[in-house]
Each structure stands twice: as structure tokens, then as C-alpha cells.
MARKEKOL-185266 format. One record per residue (C-alpha): residue number from 1; x, y, z. Coordinates in steps of 0.1 Angstrom, whole numbers. Example, Ala and Ser with C-alpha at 12.3 -4.5 7.8 and 13.67 -1.06 7.14 Angstrom:
BEGIN
     k      xx      yy      zz
     1     123     -45      78
     2     137     -11      71
//
This chain:
BEGIN
     k      xx      yy      zz
     1     593     -28      56
     2     607     -49      27
     3     591     -45      -9
     4     562     -71     -10
     5     561     -87     -46
     6     529    -103     -41
     7     504     -75     -35
     8     475     -67     -41
     9     461    -102     -44
    10     427    -103     -66
    11     405    -108     -33
    12     422     -79     -14
    13     404     -48      -4
    14     417     -16      -4
    15     414      -7      33
    16     435     -39      41
    17     460     -37      16
    18     466       1      16
    19     494       1      41
    20     512     -26      23
    21     510      -6     -11
    22     519      25       5
    23     551       7      19
    24     561      -5     -17
    25     559      30     -28
    26     582      42      -1
    27     605      12      -8
    28     607      18     -46
    29     614      55     -38
    30     644      45     -13
    31     659      24     -39
    32     656      48     -65
    33     671      77     -47
    34     701      59     -37
    35     718      72     -65
    36     695      93     -83
    37     681     129     -77
    38     648     124     -57
    39     612     129     -67
    40     602     167     -69
    41     639     179     -65
    42     657     200     -91
    43     678     169    -103
    44     651     145    -103
    45     658     114    -121
    46     693     124    -129
    47     723     103    -117
    48     743     114     -86
    49     769      86     -94
    50     771      51    -110
    51     780      17     -88
    52     788     -11    -109
    53     796     -47     -98
    54     823     -69    -112
    55     811     -91    -140
    56     820    -125    -149
    57     819    -118    -186
    58     822     -89    -208
    59     789     -75    -220
    60     779     -79    -256
    61     766     -47    -275
    62     742     -49    -305
    63     740     -23    -332
    64     751       9    -322
    65     750       2    -284
    66     782       5    -263
    67     789     -12    -229
    68     807       2    -202
    69     813     -22    -173
    70     836     -37    -146
    71     861     -66    -145
    72     891     -76    -123
    73     924     -60    -141
    74     944     -88    -159
    75     976     -70    -144
    76     962     -50    -115
    77     941     -78     -99
    78     914     -50     -87
    79     881     -37    -103
    80     889     -19    -134
    81     864      -2    -158
    82     862     -16    -195
    83     847       0    -227
    84     832     -20    -255
    85     822      -2    -288
    86     793     -10    -310
    87     785     -45    -326
    88     806     -62    -297
    89     838     -43    -309
    90     872     -46    -290
    91     872     -46    -255
    92     894     -18    -239
    93     903     -14    -201
    94     900      23    -195
    95     914      25    -158
    96     940      -2    -153
    97     976      10    -151
    98    1007      13    -126
    99    1010      48    -110
   100     986      61    -137
   101     977      92    -115
   102    1013     105    -112
   103    1041     117    -138
   104    1068     105    -114
   105    1063      70    -123
   106    1073      44    -130
   107    1042      37    -145
   108    1018      26    -174
   109     986      29    -188
   110     965      25    -223
   111     947      51    -238
   112     910      49    -252
   113     924      40    -285
   114     946      11    -271
   115     978      31    -273
   116    1000      15    -245
   117    1021      43    -226
   118    1052      37    -202
   119    1072      61    -185
   120    1097      65    -155
   121    1129      82    -145
   122    1165      66    -148
   123    1195      76    -128
   124    1226      81    -153
   125    1260      77    -135
   126    1287     103    -142
   127    1305      91    -174
   128    1311     100    -210
   129    1300      76    -237
   130    1276      49    -237
   131    1254      41    -209
   132    1233       8    -211
   133    1200       5    -189
   134    1170     -19    -191
   135    1137       1    -194
   136    1125      15    -162
   137    1091      -3    -163
   138    1087     -39    -164
   139    1084     -45    -201
   140    1063     -75    -201
   141    1033     -58    -177
   142    1018     -54    -200
   143    1038     -61    -231
   144    1041     -42    -263
   145    1029     -58    -293
   146    1054     -42    -313
   147    1087     -22    -306
   148    1078      12    -291
   149    1090      47    -298
   150    1112      59    -271
   151    1120      93    -259
   152    1146     106    -233
   153    1143     141    -215
   154    1176     145    -191
   155    1172     164    -160
   156    1205     183    -154
   157    1215     189    -118
   158    1230     222    -135
   159    1227     236    -169
   160    1256     224    -191
   161    1259     238    -225
   162    1274     220    -254
   163    1269     185    -240
   164    1245     162    -259
   165    1226     131    -246
   166    1212     108    -273
   167    1191      78    -273
   168    1212      58    -298
   169    1198      20    -295
   170    1167       2    -285
   171    1174     -35    -285
   172    1156     -67    -272
   173    1120     -77    -278
   174    1088     -63    -267
   175    1090     -81    -235
   176    1126     -74    -227
   177    1133     -38    -237
   178    1169     -22    -233
   179    1183      11    -243
   180    1215      29    -246
   181    1223      65    -241
   182    1254      84    -255
   183    1267     116    -238
   184    1295     137    -255
   185    1313     147    -222
   186    1316     135    -188
   187    1286     149    -168
   188    1279     145    -129
   189    1254     118    -122
   190    1219     128    -135
   191    1183     117    -139
   192    1164     112    -172
   193    1128     109    -180
   194    1122      80    -202
   195    1089      76    -224
   196    1078      48    -245
   197    1049      47    -267
   198    1034      18    -285
   199    1008      -6    -292
//
């Protein structure tokens, strides 16, 4: 039976309304135990999990309150968790990203502090000298606010001593990043991990 909001009435007698009252107690227990430990159990009142619906606006926080909620990701277009600090501070999306559960990438994510991290693997063809490439992750999804720091870690097919691979140039703006690599000797084609960190 569904929960009844209008019982008991002033003129009701217990013998006639007891069944409705007991039904309401059962309805309350059913709702409570959907994601809480049940009455009389060793996890009574504790959350089993948390379910949240998408909100149309970001919640406000007053004083030392904080807000954790769900909104559609600006880039992913799917429900994402966000966090807002005390006194309605900055809103940080804490789950949105691309391939943010794998180190292979290409991918990106934001840390809780707002730092933007992008990574991926680029193929470097066999050659000596300078190789120019666009960044492996679309630079404008999301864009860096400032030019990021970039790092490269070559994945050699075989160890080759005495061969240096250096990141020598980062050009373009935050929406169109390009980089150049210089090798000191001809290598067979190889892959390199590329990492960019900024805000």
C-alpha cells in the first residue's frame, strides 16, 4: 500500500485507523532501507550507497557547508559529479574526462584542485632531426587556460644507447598545441608517451 499523508484524522478511532498507521510505518521503512542499513542491523542508519539525480543548477553552500551533486558534463554530455566548497566557492567537476580510467589514452581529466592533465601516445616515424606533431588530445576539449608544461617519455622498440630524444618546442595557443621532438640519430619508428599539465 502507498504511504498515506492524511492519517490519522482528528475523528479517527485507533481500531479503524491502525491498519493505515502500520502501513505508513512499513512504507517509511521500505524507503529508508533502499540505500541505508535496516533497523536493527549492524549497519543501521549507515549509507549503503548514494544515488543522486541530475540538477538543473549548482547547489549553493553557506558558511562551512560543501555541496556534492550531479550535472551534465560540459564536454562529456553525461551525468558527472561536481564539488563546491564552502561559501559557494568554485565549482569543480570531479569525474568528467576522456578515457580517464586508462593510462593508454589519449585522455584528459581535472584534479580536485582544478589542474588539467592530458596524455596520450604518439608515433614517431624513423628519422633523425626534428619531428613536428600536433598534441595527441584535442587541445580545445577542454582548453588550457595557460600554456601547459609538457613531458615526453619514449617507448623504444629496442634499447639504443647514446641516442637523445628531446622536446624542443611548444607552439600555438592553448586551443591549438603543437610540439617538436629532436633525435640525435636515426631511429626505427617508435612510440612516445606525451603528458601535458596545466590549468
